[in-house]
N, C-alpha and C positions, 0 to 999 in steps of 0.2 A: 099289728102290722103297721098301723098308722104311726104309733109311737116309735117303732123301729126305723121307719123312713125319716121321721123327724130327727132322730139321733144321728142317722147317717148324713142327713143334709147339714145338721149343725156341725158335725165333725168335718165335713167337706169344707164348710164355710170357714171354720177355724184354721184348717190347713191352708186354705187359700189366702187368708189374711196373713198367716205366718210366712207363706211363700212371698207374698207381696212385700212384707216387711223386710225379708231377706234381700229383696231386689231393689229396695227403696233408695239405697245409697247410689247416687249417680256414678256411672263408670265402673261399677263393680258387678260382675256376674260370676257364675260358678266356674268359668274357665278363663276369664280375662280381666285385666285392669286397663282402662282406657285413659290415656294422658293426652294433653294438647299443647301444641306450641305454634306460635305465629312468628314467621321469619321473613326476611327479605330475600326471596329466591330469584327475584327479578329486580331491575332497577340499579341504582348506583352502588349499592352494597351487596349485590347478589353473591359475589364470591365469598364474602364473609358468612352470609346466610347458609350457603351450601356447605361450608366447612362445619358449621354448627350442626346441620342436619346429619352430616356424615359421622361426627363424633357420637351423637345421640344414637344413631342406628347401630354403630359398632357395639356400644355397650348393651343395649337391650336385645340385640340379636344374640349376643353371647349368653345373656340371661335366659332367653327363650330356648336356646339350644340345650340348656341344662334343666329344662322343665319349668321355667318361669319362677314366680315367687309363690310358695305354698300351692303349687299346681296351677296357678293362673299365669297365662302368658301376658306380656305387656304389649299393648297396641298403642302406637303413638300416631295421633292425627296431626299432621303438619300442614298449615295453611300459609300461603304466600301473601304478604302485605306490601311488597315493594318498598318497604321502609317508609310507608305513609301512615301516620298515626290514625287517621280516620279509618283506613282499611284494617288496622290492628284491632280497633274497637269492634268493627263488624265481625272480624274473624273470631274474636273472643266471645262475642254474643252467640255466634254459631256454635263454637266449641262447647259453651255452657248449656245452650239450648238444644239444638238439633243433635249434636254429637254426644252430649251428656258426659263430658269428661270428668274424671275423678279429681284431677288437679291440673294446674297449669305450670309450665316451666319453660326456661330458655326463651321467653319472649324477648325479642331483640330490639335494642335502641332506647335511648333516654326518653325522647318525646313519646315513643310508642308505649313504654312501660308506664310513664306518668299518666297517659290517657286512659289506661285500663284500671288504674288503682281504685277509682270509685266503684267499679263493678266488683273488684276483688273484695274491697272492704265491706260493701253492702251485704254480700252473701257469705262472707267468710271463706272464700275459696282458697285452698292452699295454693300458694304461688311460690315456686322454687326457682332459684337462680335467674332472676332478671338479668338479661345480658347487657348490663350497664354498671358503671361504677358511680353513677350519679347519686346525689343526696336524696333525690325524690323518693327512692325506694327504701331509704335508710332513716331519714329524719323527717317527721317522727316515725319511730318504729311501729310497724303494723303487725299484729299478732300472727297472721297467717302468711306473711311475706318473709321468705328466708333467702338472704343474700349469701352467696358462696364466695365469689371473687372479692379481692381487695377493692377498695373504692378508688375513684379518680383522685381523691385527696391523698390516699396512700401512694399512688403512682407518682403524682406531682411532687410529693414530699421526697420520694426517693431520687427523682431526677434533679430537683433543686439541691438536695444534699450533695449529690455527686458534683454538680456544677460548682458549688461552694468549695468543695474539697480541692478541685483542680484550679480554683482561682478565677472562674468566669463569673462576672458580675453584670455584664451588659447583655441582657436576655430579651429577645423578641418573641412574641407569641402570635401564631396564626390559629384562629379558632373557627370552627364550623358555626354558621349563623343559625343556630337552633339551641334547644335546651342542653344538649350534650356539650356543645362548644362553650356556652356561657358558664355551665357548671364547672367545666375543666379549667377555664380561664380564672374563675374565682379561686379554684384550688391552687393554681400556680401562684396567684397573687398572695394568697394566705401563706403558702410555703416560703415565698421570698421575704415576706414580712417578718418571718421568724429570724432572718439574718439581716434585718434592717435594710432590705433592698426593695426596689420597685421594678416592675416590668418596664423595660426601655420603650417598647412600642408594641401595640397589639392591633391586629387587622382581622376582620371577619372574612369568611369565604362561604359562598353558597354551596349547598350539597352537590349541585351539578357542576361546580368549579367554574362557572361562567365568568366570575370576577377574580380568578386566580391571579391574573396579571396585575390587577390593581393592588391586591394584597402584597404581592412581591415588591411593587414599587414603594408601598408604604414602609415595609420593613427594611428594605435595602437602604432607603434614605436615612434610617436611624443608625445604620452601621452596627448591628449587634455582633457579639462574638459567637453566639449560638442561637438557634431558633427552636423553641418548643412548639410542637404541633398538636393541637387538640382537634384532630380531624380524622375522618375514616374514609377509605375508598378513594374515589376519583380526586377529591380536593387535595389529598396527600400527594398523589402522583403528579398532578398538574403543577402544584406549587413547587415541589422539589425540582422538577425538570425545568420550570421557568426560572427559578432562582439560580440554578446552576449555569444558566446562560448569561446571567448578568454578573455572577460572582461564583467562582469555583472555590472549593475548600471549606464551605460552611458545614458545620456539624448540626445535623437535625436530630431532635429527640422526639419520639412519638410515643403515644400511649399503646396499651396492649392490643387495641383493635387493629393494629397494623400487623399482628402476628399470624397472618395467613400466607401460605406459600405463594398463592396467586398474586399477592401484593408485591412480593419480591420480583416475580416475573414481570409484572406490570411496570415496575420501576426500571428494570434492566440495569445498565451500568450506573445510572443515577442513584441506585440504592446503596452502592458500596459506601460503607462508613456510617450509614444511618443507625442511630441507637434506638432500640425498641424496648420499652418496659414490658415485662411479662409477669403475669399473676399466677402462673403455674410453673412447676419444674420444667427443666429443659427436655422437650419431648423426644430427643434423640439420644438421651443418656440411658442406655439399656441396662446400666448397673442399678438404676432406680426401679424398685419393684413395681410401682404403679405405671411407669413408662413401659416396662416390659409387658405388662398386662394389656395396656392400651395398644401397643404395636401388634400384639398377637390378635386382638379383637379386630383391629383395622384390616389385617391380612385376611381374616376369615370372611370379610365382606368384599374383598378385592380392592381395598383402598390403599394406594401406595404412597400418597403424599401426606406425610405427617406435618402437623403444624401446631402452633400454640393454641389457635382457636378451636380446632377439632379436639385437641387434648383437653382444653378447658370444658368443652361441651361434654366430653366423655366423663370427666370428673363430676360435672353437674349431675349427669344421669346416674353416676355411681353413688353420689350422696343421696339422691332421691330414692334410688333402689334400696339403699341401706335403711332409710327412714320407712319405706314400705314394709320391709322385713320386720322392723321393730314395731310396726303397727299391729302385727299379729295375723292370725288366719282369717279373721273377720274384720277387715279394715274399714274404718269410717274416716271421714274428713277430720273429725275431732281427734281421733286416735292418731292420725298421721301428723297433725300439728303437735300433739303432745309428744309423740315419738321423736320428732325432729328436735323439739325443744330440749329433749333429754340427751342429745348427742353432744356432749362436752368431753373434750380431751379424747376424741376418737381419731385414731390413726388409720387411714385407708391407704395401705400400701405406701406409707411415707408422706401422705398429704394430710395435714392436721385439720380437723373440723372442730370448731368450738362455738356451738350454739348454747343457749341457756335461757332461763326465765327472763333475763334482762338483756339477752344478746340475740340479734337476728343477723349476725355477721360471722360467717364460719371462718374466714381466713383473712389475714393481712399480708400474705406473702407477696413480695415484689422483688424482682431482680432485673438488672439491665443486661441486654444482649446487643449484639452488633451484627449488621449484615456484612459478610466478608466478600472478598474479591471473587470468590467462586460462586456467589449468588446463594449462599447459605447462611443461616444464623449461626453465630459463634458466641461462646461465653467469654 
């Protein structure tokens, strides 16, 4: 009797240990996978953050409606950081500690992503699609960090190539006074250097746009032919509106962070003719398979305003979803990293993904679009 009880107890203990081992991977349970993202849902870049959240929700809602991934529903924990790097660090600490997320993705902003890299690197947390084109997440490459969008270097190169083609050599730059702006300015300077050109004048602007008028005065005094803007949100709106009051007809070139429909609305008539770089296909082209899929998913959650930003977020979630599928029925963080690394020459509805052992950059796609008189993006 005693031996029987011992065997029963030992068996129970072994089963308990096995069960504990099965549950040991953070964010993975029998019925769900938990992911985390930190966005600016309030503050100067709130509209951008809301578009990112919408695109994420559209994709994973469609996945869950079809039964999830190997029977596990995807739950995304989204925390607001107000575009403040200190808040992002606190959010990520909560996501990794209290919320026990399996992986991070779509963390928004250059200084924000840079601030959390030590946490990611220390514990080897899979970090997908940092929402920045900065070099901070790309060089040196980190094994668990997977960039999807093209870099700011790629965007700057496309804009400068276009300006060179149309014969514009006198280029002014206004840049946000933080890591994002400085990184973008360096990218523009490097791109112009390839044509033996230099930036005519450069002016910083604070994230709250409090010194936008000063930046306008600096650039206007240099009389540029065009202005490249390494800015996001309010600084972009305030600078363009203020510049148009002192000189009409200037052509402004912005990076892809301008690609939210709310940004066009904020600019109003001053947005007509602004050229915007995009790092994803045109989200209104229903002939494109991935665009058609994105629009259908957006409609399912009642989201009517399509944008480059929400489409980029949708693609980011789509790539992460594919990596999760390739991780198998018993995913671990190590298997997720290995699965993503193996995604080379993968076409997701017409969007090419090219990771690899020596590559943590999925795409270098960049094209230029323009805001038309009807308040819409046109190619």
